[in-house]
N, C-alpha and C positions, 0 to 999 in steps of 0.2 A: 503494500501501500504505500501510496505518496500522497505528499498536499493537493488535494482539490481531485482527488480519484475516490469514489464510491463502490463498495463490495456488496451487492445482492446476493446471497446464498437463497435460494427459492424453495429447490427441493433436490436433494442428493439420495440417490440409489447405490450403493457400493457392495461388491461382493464378498470385499476385503476390508478390514480397517484404514483409515488412510492417514491415522496419525494426527485427528485434527481435534482432538478432546475428547470423543465419544466414548473411544477405547474398545468399540465393536463392531463389525460391519452393520449396513444401512441397509437393509435390505426387507423393508416391510412388504407384503402380499398380502391380498385378498383376493377369494375366490380363484387362486392360480395365476394371478398375475401381480405385476409390481403396483405398489398404490402410487398414483400420481394429486398431487394438489394442485387444484384450482383455484384464482382467486386474481383479485384486481388489486394493483399497487400505483398508491400515489406517493408523489414525490414534491414535497411542497420545500423550495428554495426563498427562505425570508430572510432578513436581517433577523439577530434575536428578539430585540424590541416589541417586533410585529408577529413574530412566530406564534405566539398562543394566541393570538386572535385567530388567524388562519388556520391552526390548529383546533381548536377547541369548536368553533363555530365551522370549520369545514367537516369534521368527525362526525358533529350530530347531521349535518346535513346528509352524508354517506349513508350513516347508519339508520338514519330514521326517514330514509326516502320513501317517496309514496311505493306501491307495490300495486300495479295492476293487474286485475283478477279477471276472469271473462267466465260467462257461463251460455248455454245453449238454452233459449227462451221461446216458448211459441208465441209471445208477445210482438209486433210490432214496436218501433222506438215510440210511437207515439202514444199506444196504449200505455206501455211499459211508464213511461215518464209523466203519463197522468195517474197511474196507480199508487207509485210508489214515489216518495221523495228521495232524490238523484244525489243531493248535496245539503249537508249541514255541518254546521259545529258551534259548538259551545261558547269558542273564543268569538265576542265580537271585537275585541280590539288587540293590537299585537302585544305579547308581551317584550322585555326589553332584552338585547341580543343577550345578554348574560345570564338570563334565566331560563330555564328549561324545566316545562310541565311535564313530572316523570308520571304523574297519576290523577287522575278524573274519575272516579268511581261511585257510582250512586248507591250508598248503602241502602236509604231504603226512602220511600216515599219523598218525602224534600231534604233529605240528608246526603251528603257527598262528602267523601275522602278525595282532597287534593293536595297533594303532592307537586311540589317545585320545589327549583337547585339551582344556584349560583353557582356555576360550574368552572370559575376562574378560581384558579389557586390566587392568594394572597402576594400582594407584589408582583404578580405575573406579566400581566399588562397594567399601562398607565392610567386607563380611560378604565376600561371594563373588569379588572379586580375591585376594584372600587364599592360599596355598598350601594345597593339599592333600593330605592321604593316604588311602589305601583300600587293602582287600587285594582282591588280584586273584583270589586262589584262593577266597573267599567270593562273588566275583561271577561265576566261572566255574566253580562245584561240577558244575553239569550235564555236563561234559566230562570229568572226572578230577582227576587230580591232578596238581599244576606241578611238575615234576620239574626244571626247569631253566628261567632267563629268561637273553635276551639283549639288551642294550637296543642298540637302532640310531638312527641317523640318521632323519629323518624321511622321506624316501625309502626306506628300510630296504634299501637295496644297501650298507650299511657298518657293522660294529659300530660303537657309539659311542667303546670305549678308540681304536681306530685311527685315526679323525679328527684328522687334523691341520692345523689352521686355519692360512691365511697371517696373519702380525703385521707389523705397520708402526706409525709414529707419525705421527697425524693432524697437521694445519697447527699444532693449539695444542697439541702434543707429549702428548698423550693416547695411551693404546696402544690397539689396535683388539680387543686381546684382550680376550672377555668370555666367562665362565663360562656355556657354553651347554647347556642341557639337550634331550638327544635324544628323542623320545617314541615311537617305533616301537619295539616289541619283538618278539622271536620265540620264542616259548614252546614247549617241549614238555612235551607229557603223556603 
């Protein structure tokens, strides 16, 4: 390897150990044939100050891209579109770029579990690592008026106010206590 070069090892199949760290032959098979890995590789070349923005947002767009599915129906498009709603979104406004909607789950009649994440690390990006505030009511207007919110732990099984964290002193006499923020919320509409 030299400065300015990139080595990408996608898949190796070897009958004998090549002494590159595995310590055994790489001859995986299934159904009598060697395994082949297929995938898509994206290379982002940006300066360090911009790399987090491109990586975080790009990975969400690649991972969460729409999936087109098709089915055979006996109806014409006009009849089908008259009988069924073709598009709908619970979101009536966009979330900030650094916030991702993890869960929108209708628990029962008018109760929803909403989990959001701020997916930029602290100091990772000058703009998008900063705390962000947004109005849940304006985002979820399509569902109705929010009458009550309860902040939960991330696993959504305990109200954040009832959470009791263990506290101890580390070897350097620093406390383990941190002001944590839960991101699961239980909404009543």
